[in-house]
Every structure is written in C-alpha cells, then in structure tokens.
GUVO-448515 format. One record per residue (C-alpha): x, y, z; residue number from 0. Coordinates in steps of 0.001 Angstrom, whole numbers, always signed. Example, Ala and Ser with C-alpha at 12.3 -4.5 7.8 and 13.67 -1.06 7.14 Angstrom:
# GUVO-448515
+---------+---------+---------+-----+
|      xx |      yy |      zz | num |
+---------+---------+---------+-----+
|  +12300 |   -4500 |   +7800 |   0 |
|  +13670 |   -1060 |   +7140 |   1 |
+---------+---------+---------+-----+
This chain:
# GUVO-448515
+---------+---------+---------+-----+
|      xx |      yy |      zz | num |
+---------+---------+---------+-----+
| +104587 | -114768 |  +25440 |   0 |
| +107546 | -117409 |  +24824 |   1 |
| +111169 | -116156 |  +23857 |   2 |
| +112805 | -117912 |  +21193 |   3 |
| +116514 | -117183 |  +19457 |   4 |
| +117024 | -117997 |  +16139 |   5 |
| +120812 | -118285 |  +14992 |   6 |
| +120737 | -116673 |  +11348 |   7 |
| +117985 | -115296 |   +9090 |   8 |
| +115817 | -117476 |   +7547 |   9 |
| +112899 | -117251 |   +5149 |  10 |
| +110538 | -114033 |   +5820 |  11 |
| +107388 | -116318 |   +5849 |  12 |
| +109065 | -118526 |   +8745 |  13 |
| +109852 | -115599 |  +10883 |  14 |
| +106535 | -114108 |  +10895 |  15 |
| +104853 | -117263 |  +11638 |  16 |
| +106885 | -117164 |  +15203 |  17 |
| +106862 | -113705 |  +15670 |  18 |
| +103109 | -114190 |  +15673 |  19 |
| +103608 | -116814 |  +18941 |  20 |
| +106666 | -115848 |  +20662 |  21 |
| +109211 | -112883 |  +21159 |  22 |
| +112282 | -113238 |  +18905 |  23 |
| +115904 | -112426 |  +18979 |  24 |
| +117603 | -112825 |  +15605 |  25 |
| +121388 | -112826 |  +15368 |  26 |
| +122035 | -110226 |  +12548 |  27 |
| +124651 | -111461 |  +10594 |  28 |
| +123449 | -113696 |   +7979 |  29 |
| +126534 | -115090 |   +6555 |  30 |
| +127922 | -116542 |   +9885 |  31 |
| +126819 | -117945 |  +13082 |  32 |
| +127214 | -116334 |  +16373 |  33 |
| +130001 | -116526 |  +18508 |  34 |
| +129624 | -119155 |  +21239 |  35 |
| +130099 | -116323 |  +23967 |  36 |
| +127013 | -114971 |  +22217 |  37 |
| +124780 | -118292 |  +22100 |  38 |
| +125701 | -119087 |  +25556 |  39 |
| +124209 | -115653 |  +26295 |  40 |
| +121158 | -116013 |  +24634 |  41 |
| +120422 | -119269 |  +25766 |  42 |
| +119747 | -118634 |  +29109 |  43 |
| +116847 | -116409 |  +28426 |  44 |
| +114765 | -118496 |  +26099 |  45 |
| +112385 | -121179 |  +25704 |  46 |
| +113048 | -122080 |  +22703 |  47 |
| +116234 | -122005 |  +19824 |  48 |
| +116107 | -122215 |  +16110 |  49 |
| +119686 | -123351 |  +15188 |  50 |
| +121501 | -124472 |  +12208 |  51 |
| +124176 | -127417 |  +11653 |  52 |
| +126986 | -124349 |  +12016 |  53 |
| +125884 | -123996 |  +15905 |  54 |
| +127482 | -126487 |  +18505 |  55 |
| +124536 | -127009 |  +20436 |  56 |
| +126310 | -129006 |  +22885 |  57 |
| +126177 | -129879 |  +26793 |  58 |
| +127414 | -126616 |  +27703 |  59 |
| +124903 | -124958 |  +25587 |  60 |
| +122523 | -127249 |  +26780 |  61 |
| +122859 | -126794 |  +30254 |  62 |
| +122941 | -122987 |  +29770 |  63 |
| +119460 | -122755 |  +29015 |  64 |
| +117744 | -123250 |  +32193 |  65 |
| +114099 | -122582 |  +30696 |  66 |
| +114752 | -124471 |  +27374 |  67 |
| +112309 | -126268 |  +25925 |  68 |
| +112972 | -126892 |  +22563 |  69 |
| +115817 | -127067 |  +19969 |  70 |
| +114642 | -126582 |  +16550 |  71 |
| +117311 | -127655 |  +14026 |  72 |
| +117169 | -126283 |  +10547 |  73 |
| +118653 | -129230 |   +8845 |  74 |
| +118152 | -133054 |   +7945 |  75 |
| +120852 | -133974 |  +10272 |  76 |
| +121586 | -133568 |  +13830 |  77 |
| +125163 | -134161 |  +14540 |  78 |
| +125342 | -130353 |  +15917 |  79 |
| +123182 | -131316 |  +18721 |  80 |
| +123992 | -133242 |  +22015 |  81 |
| +120519 | -135104 |  +21638 |  82 |
| +121158 | -137481 |  +24647 |  83 |
| +121664 | -134427 |  +26921 |  84 |
| +118679 | -132506 |  +25469 |  85 |
| +116747 | -135854 |  +26227 |  86 |
| +117554 | -136085 |  +29580 |  87 |
| +117000 | -132267 |  +30590 |  88 |
| +113369 | -133122 |  +28775 |  89 |
| +114222 | -130911 |  +26040 |  90 |
| +112567 | -131509 |  +22457 |  91 |
| +115124 | -131647 |  +19530 |  92 |
| +113590 | -131178 |  +15782 |  93 |
| +114836 | -131325 |  +12674 |  94 |
| +113381 | -131117 |   +9091 |  95 |
| +113847 | -134181 |   +7298 |  96 |
| +112894 | -135477 |   +3293 |  97 |
| +112911 | -131801 |   +2450 |  98 |
| +115829 | -131289 |    +602 |  99 |
| +116043 | -134931 |    -798 | 100 |
| +115467 | -134162 |   -4643 | 101 |
| +117610 | -130542 |   -4321 | 102 |
| +120351 | -132454 |   -3080 | 103 |
| +120129 | -135239 |   -5335 | 104 |
| +120244 | -132551 |   -8258 | 105 |
| +123333 | -130606 |   -6626 | 106 |
| +125283 | -133878 |   -6527 | 107 |
| +124618 | -134997 |  -10153 | 108 |
| +125736 | -131240 |  -11071 | 109 |
| +128891 | -131826 |   -9332 | 110 |
| +129289 | -135158 |  -10940 | 111 |
| +128648 | -133820 |  -14549 | 112 |
| +130680 | -130813 |  -13846 | 113 |
| +133824 | -132809 |  -12488 | 114 |
| +133388 | -135672 |  -15095 | 115 |
| +133717 | -133236 |  -17736 | 116 |
| +136014 | -130311 |  -16294 | 117 |
| +132997 | -128028 |  -16548 | 118 |
| +134755 | -125499 |  -14099 | 119 |
| +138109 | -125758 |  -15334 | 120 |
| +137457 | -125424 |  -18899 | 121 |
| +135562 | -122369 |  -17866 | 122 |
| +138592 | -121025 |  -16122 | 123 |
| +140842 | -121987 |  -19333 | 124 |
| +138519 | -119697 |  -21493 | 125 |
| +138295 | -116865 |  -19521 | 126 |
| +141901 | -116816 |  -18710 | 127 |
| +142589 | -116484 |  -22740 | 128 |
| +144359 | -119697 |  -22980 | 129 |
| +142026 | -120970 |  -25624 | 130 |
| +144019 | -120856 |  -28970 | 131 |
| +141718 | -123330 |  -31247 | 132 |
| +139570 | -126394 |  -31137 | 133 |
| +141833 | -129178 |  -30456 | 134 |
| +141268 | -133316 |  -30530 | 135 |
| +142907 | -133449 |  -27026 | 136 |
| +141672 | -130248 |  -25285 | 137 |
| +139998 | -130883 |  -21618 | 138 |
| +138975 | -134691 |  -22382 | 139 |
| +136939 | -135664 |  -19387 | 140 |
| +134918 | -139100 |  -18492 | 141 |
| +131581 | -140307 |  -20207 | 142 |
| +128719 | -140600 |  -17855 | 143 |
| +126290 | -142432 |  -20097 | 144 |
| +126507 | -145917 |  -19520 | 145 |
| +129052 | -145656 |  -16918 | 146 |
| +128901 | -147497 |  -13508 | 147 |
| +127570 | -145352 |  -10551 | 148 |
| +128255 | -146748 |   -7096 | 149 |
| +126046 | -144744 |   -4174 | 150 |
| +127518 | -145179 |    -526 | 151 |
| +124385 | -144749 |   +1595 | 152 |
| +120942 | -145517 |     +92 | 153 |
| +118684 | -143330 |   +1642 | 154 |
| +116276 | -140676 |    +357 | 155 |
| +119099 | -138769 |   -1305 | 156 |
| +121052 | -141871 |   -2697 | 157 |
| +117933 | -143550 |   -4124 | 158 |
| +116994 | -140249 |   -5684 | 159 |
| +120595 | -139880 |   -7447 | 160 |
| +120069 | -143502 |   -8657 | 161 |
| +116611 | -142576 |  -10259 | 162 |
| +118664 | -139874 |  -11991 | 163 |
| +121408 | -142129 |  -13189 | 164 |
| +118681 | -144646 |  -14933 | 165 |
| +118330 | -141759 |  -17607 | 166 |
| +121942 | -141901 |  -18460 | 167 |
| +121512 | -145864 |  -18570 | 168 |
| +124238 | -146158 |  -16136 | 169 |
| +124698 | -149700 |  -14077 | 170 |
| +123960 | -148677 |  -10434 | 171 |
| +125846 | -150577 |   -7493 | 172 |
| +124863 | -149294 |   -3943 | 173 |
| +126459 | -149776 |    -365 | 174 |
| +124971 | -149294 |   +3006 | 175 |
| +124554 | -150919 |   +6436 | 176 |
| +121780 | -153077 |   +5312 | 177 |
| +119945 | -154432 |   +2123 | 178 |
| +116808 | -152438 |    +934 | 179 |
| +115320 | -154875 |   -1590 | 180 |
| +112404 | -153103 |   -2441 | 181 |
| +114192 | -149625 |   -3362 | 182 |
| +116878 | -151397 |   -5514 | 183 |
| +114361 | -153197 |   -7494 | 184 |
| +112753 | -149763 |   -8147 | 185 |
| +115786 | -148364 |   -9431 | 186 |
| +117787 | -151352 |  -10780 | 187 |
| +120036 | -151355 |   -8127 | 188 |
| +122947 | -153916 |   -7015 | 189 |
| +123485 | -154193 |   -3287 | 190 |
| +127584 | -154677 |   -2867 | 191 |
| +130082 | -154337 |     +67 | 192 |
| +132048 | -150680 |     +10 | 193 |
| +135254 | -152002 |   -1064 | 194 |
| +133707 | -154084 |   -4100 | 195 |
| +131642 | -150733 |   -5100 | 196 |
| +135091 | -148552 |   -5021 | 197 |
| +136662 | -150956 |   -7644 | 198 |
| +133861 | -151159 |  -10031 | 199 |
| +132533 | -147835 |   -9915 | 200 |
| +133269 | -144976 |  -12632 | 201 |
| +131490 | -142311 |  -10044 | 202 |
| +131043 | -142541 |   -6340 | 203 |
| +128503 | -140438 |   -4649 | 204 |
| +128519 | -140399 |    -716 | 205 |
| +125584 | -140317 |    +886 | 206 |
| +125977 | -141513 |   +4485 | 207 |
| +125172 | -139865 |   +8021 | 208 |
| +128456 | -138349 |   +9666 | 209 |
| +128475 | -141269 |  +12740 | 210 |
| +131584 | -142396 |  +14288 | 211 |
| +131309 | -145401 |  +11829 | 212 |
| +131228 | -143509 |   +8753 | 213 |
| +133889 | -140635 |  +10024 | 214 |
| +136861 | -141124 |   +7536 | 215 |
| +134863 | -143893 |   +5944 | 216 |
| +136442 | -143163 |   +2375 | 217 |
| +140231 | -142551 |   +3364 | 218 |
| +143645 | -143525 |   +1715 | 219 |
| +142810 | -147308 |   +1737 | 220 |
| +139165 | -146723 |    +176 | 221 |
| +140640 | -144128 |   -2177 | 222 |
| +143036 | -146812 |   -3394 | 223 |
| +140589 | -148900 |   -4497 | 224 |
| +139158 | -146698 |   -6968 | 225 |
| +139910 | -146489 |  -10926 | 226 |
| +142237 | -143867 |  -12123 | 227 |
| +139311 | -142666 |  -14253 | 228 |
| +136788 | -142360 |  -11522 | 229 |
| +135502 | -139421 |   -9731 | 230 |
| +134109 | -138938 |   -6203 | 231 |
| +131393 | -136882 |   -5214 | 232 |
| +130121 | -135752 |   -1760 | 233 |
| +127308 | -134149 |    -880 | 234 |
| +126475 | -135591 |   +2559 | 235 |
| +129104 | -134451 |   +5347 | 236 |
| +132493 | -133509 |   +4926 | 237 |
| +134463 | -135549 |   +7632 | 238 |
| +133109 | -138820 |   +6002 | 239 |
| +135667 | -138382 |   +3350 | 240 |
| +139614 | -138323 |   +4653 | 241 |
| +140334 | -134397 |   +2971 | 242 |
| +144107 | -134930 |   +3470 | 243 |
| +143694 | -138157 |   +1586 | 244 |
| +141540 | -137101 |   -1050 | 245 |
| +143798 | -134071 |   -2045 | 246 |
| +147070 | -136724 |   -2084 | 247 |
| +145104 | -138878 |   -4367 | 248 |
| +143838 | -135993 |   -6342 | 249 |
| +147222 | -134210 |   -6849 | 250 |
| +149250 | -137703 |   -7789 | 251 |
| +146069 | -138406 |  -10145 | 252 |
| +145396 | -141463 |   -8586 | 253 |
| +141540 | -140648 |   -9349 | 254 |
| +140353 | -138302 |  -12031 | 255 |
| +138431 | -135886 |  -10096 | 256 |
| +136188 | -134864 |   -7391 | 257 |
| +133319 | -132866 |   -6429 | 258 |
| +132717 | -131587 |   -2764 | 259 |
| +130005 | -129490 |   -1380 | 260 |
| +130854 | -130160 |   +2281 | 261 |
| +134322 | -130549 |   +3933 | 262 |
| +136082 | -131413 |   +7225 | 263 |
| +135788 | -128128 |   +8281 | 264 |
| +133797 | -125531 |   +7025 | 265 |
| +134436 | -123088 |   +5603 | 266 |
| +138060 | -124762 |   +4578 | 267 |
| +140870 | -122826 |   +5565 | 268 |
| +142254 | -120547 |   +2260 | 269 |
| +145295 | -122854 |   +2209 | 270 |
| +143336 | -126103 |   +2184 | 271 |
| +145463 | -128711 |    -110 | 272 |
| +142101 | -129373 |   -1969 | 273 |
| +141551 | -125999 |   -3320 | 274 |
| +144889 | -125765 |   -5230 | 275 |
| +143865 | -128428 |   -7270 | 276 |
| +142274 | -128051 |  -10702 | 277 |
| +140794 | -131616 |  -11003 | 278 |
| +138306 | -131019 |   -8388 | 279 |
| +134901 | -128494 |   -8475 | 280 |
| +134139 | -127258 |   -4742 | 281 |
| +131269 | -125612 |   -3609 | 282 |
| +130248 | -123801 |    -252 | 283 |
| +127744 | -126323 |   +1054 | 284 |
| +124639 | -125306 |   -1035 | 285 |
| +123064 | -128473 |   -1958 | 286 |
| +119547 | -127536 |    -397 | 287 |
| +120070 | -123987 |   -1922 | 288 |
| +117111 | -123279 |   -3638 | 289 |
| +114519 | -120946 |   -3150 | 290 |
| +111490 | -123415 |   -2686 | 291 |
| +113675 | -125816 |    -599 | 292 |
| +115165 | -123512 |   +1829 | 293 |
| +111747 | -121516 |   +2107 | 294 |
| +110423 | -125107 |   +2826 | 295 |
| +113262 | -125966 |   +5674 | 296 |
| +112224 | -122698 |   +7422 | 297 |
| +108825 | -123332 |   +7793 | 298 |
| +109230 | -126987 |   +8553 | 299 |
| +112021 | -125634 |  +11629 | 300 |
| +109650 | -123075 |  +12734 | 301 |
| +106561 | -125655 |  +12985 | 302 |
| +108418 | -127700 |  +15042 | 303 |
| +109343 | -124940 |  +17159 | 304 |
| +106044 | -123444 |  +18004 | 305 |
| +104208 | -126666 |  +18029 | 306 |
| +106924 | -127852 |  +20980 | 307 |
| +106473 | -124679 |  +22828 | 308 |
| +102674 | -125087 |  +22619 | 309 |
| +103062 | -128222 |  +24665 | 310 |
| +102138 | -130141 |  +21412 | 311 |
| +104157 | -132942 |  +19479 | 312 |
| +106443 | -131594 |  +16727 | 313 |
| +105756 | -132953 |  +13433 | 314 |
| +109508 | -134160 |  +13145 | 315 |
| +110757 | -134706 |  +16585 | 316 |
| +114468 | -136745 |  +17006 | 317 |
| +113557 | -137679 |  +20474 | 318 |
| +109957 | -138537 |  +21226 | 319 |
| +110651 | -139947 |  +24809 | 320 |
| +111322 | -136337 |  +25987 | 321 |
| +107979 | -135509 |  +25374 | 322 |
+---------+---------+---------+-----+
C-alpha cells in the first residue's frame, strides 16, 4: 500500500477516500503547517504528498523524497512548489483549479463593499460606545453603484467579479497580459493598460497570479496614480501589492481605503503597519473558505493524489511532461 503525508487536516470525506487506498500520516495541528524539519523527515518515507500553499515544497524537500511520486497541492496556485525540480525527477505536481472561482469572487465583493462603506470601522465605532446620534457627516463612504471598477488580471476570478459588477451598473475596465475579446464582450468590459486603469478606477481589484513579473505589480508609483477616493482590493497573492507602499498611501489618505485577504508575509507580524490603520479591512486568507468550496478542493486534491499513485494521469496535473 502506498504511503501518503498530508500537511493539514482537510475535509473528512477526502481523508477517508485517501485512507481507503493508502497509509496516511497527518500533521495534527489544524491551524499551523508542519515545521521544516518535520516536513523533511516525513517526505523521506512517502510516495505521495498532499500539501498547502503554506508549505514550501522546494528542491530540498523534493530531493529528500526519494520515493515521492505525486505532489498534490490543495490550491489553485502552485508557486510554493518547485515544479521544475519535481518534473526533472519525474514527480507529478497537481492543483485544484476552477473550484474556488465564485467563492473568491464573492469574498472580493464583500471586501469591496465593506471598505467602500466603512463597515468594519463603523461596527467598531458603535461597539466602543462612541455613537451619540445620527449625523449627516458620520462615517461617509464611497458609492459603488455606477462607479468604475478596474480589474487587474482577467482570468476566471476577475471575470466572476466583473459579472457581479454588472448588477451595480458599473463601468468595468481590465488589464491583463493579453486582451480577451470574448470575455470582455460577455461582461461589457474595456481593455486598458494598467496605468490607465489605475487613473480611471474608483475600485481596483487584483486577481493576478504571483510571478516574477507580478511581484509588487502595485507599488508606490502605481498607488500614486489612483484617485484619492479609490479603494484597492487584493484577494490574489500578497506580494502582488507592496504592503509598505500601501500602508503609506493609506496612512497619508492618498487613497480612500483597501481590503486585503492576503499579505506579503502570512500571517502578518503584529506590528505590521497595515494592521494599525482604520481605513483598511483585513482578513486571514479566507477567500475560498466556504464549507462547500473547501470540501470540493479537498476532494479534488485527493483525487489527483490517488490517480497519480495508481499510475494514472491525475485530473488536474500541472506538469504532464512528468508522466
């Protein structure tokens, strides 16, 4: 029977399906990843690894897994895995694409609305006993209806956000590495370059993968292009936005607000400048955190893992050349 290491507790159904075909060793802490030394030790004895974005599956880990055949990443992205190294060693790398599109778009929209209308700030204001009376100038926010939404990265999630924007009669702009005529026609979006998007948008929502080209794609120079009434939303990857530059722009009120589900370092340090600001909504990377979506992700990761261990082509393989 194959041996598998799972780096975090996932849906019971998925674990049961793996246990039906393999011996499973499960890291017991549901809230934190296994330490580096534990991962290096465990990978030596397994045929399959089911891991998360929080696990650095680099060349050292991959080479330590002498019998490793499959790395099943419980995520859409796979920038935590050295895919080139795995491919060179004939190890399959899998992911869970598409499953979290709508759930993540919902969360991006929730952040947009919360930041625009100062929902979290107003909640704290009331709970602190500071509300004295209805006031014409109290907690003024930004209108969403009829505003301009700029979407940076027009893949599945960006397009899902655009579909939601149509209900608010928003003008939709998008930037991407290439124009997508069919997608823009479907939602009534306009293709523009990033600088034009930042200048024109009332809301900017980031949906790009993390690559060398997109690291700090939104930095001080880009933030300076945005309107002082604009709101920045990031549910993609933390390092796509320069956190220090964003904190400075928010602190100096050069943009109105922000909503983040991701950070350059996760979790952010307690003294992170972003956490000291009242014009930002911050969440602990929960964009896909609905019961249904996380269960589907777990089942996909399990199916990928088991297919690879059986010698079959996994449903969602990142490096088919390793087959």
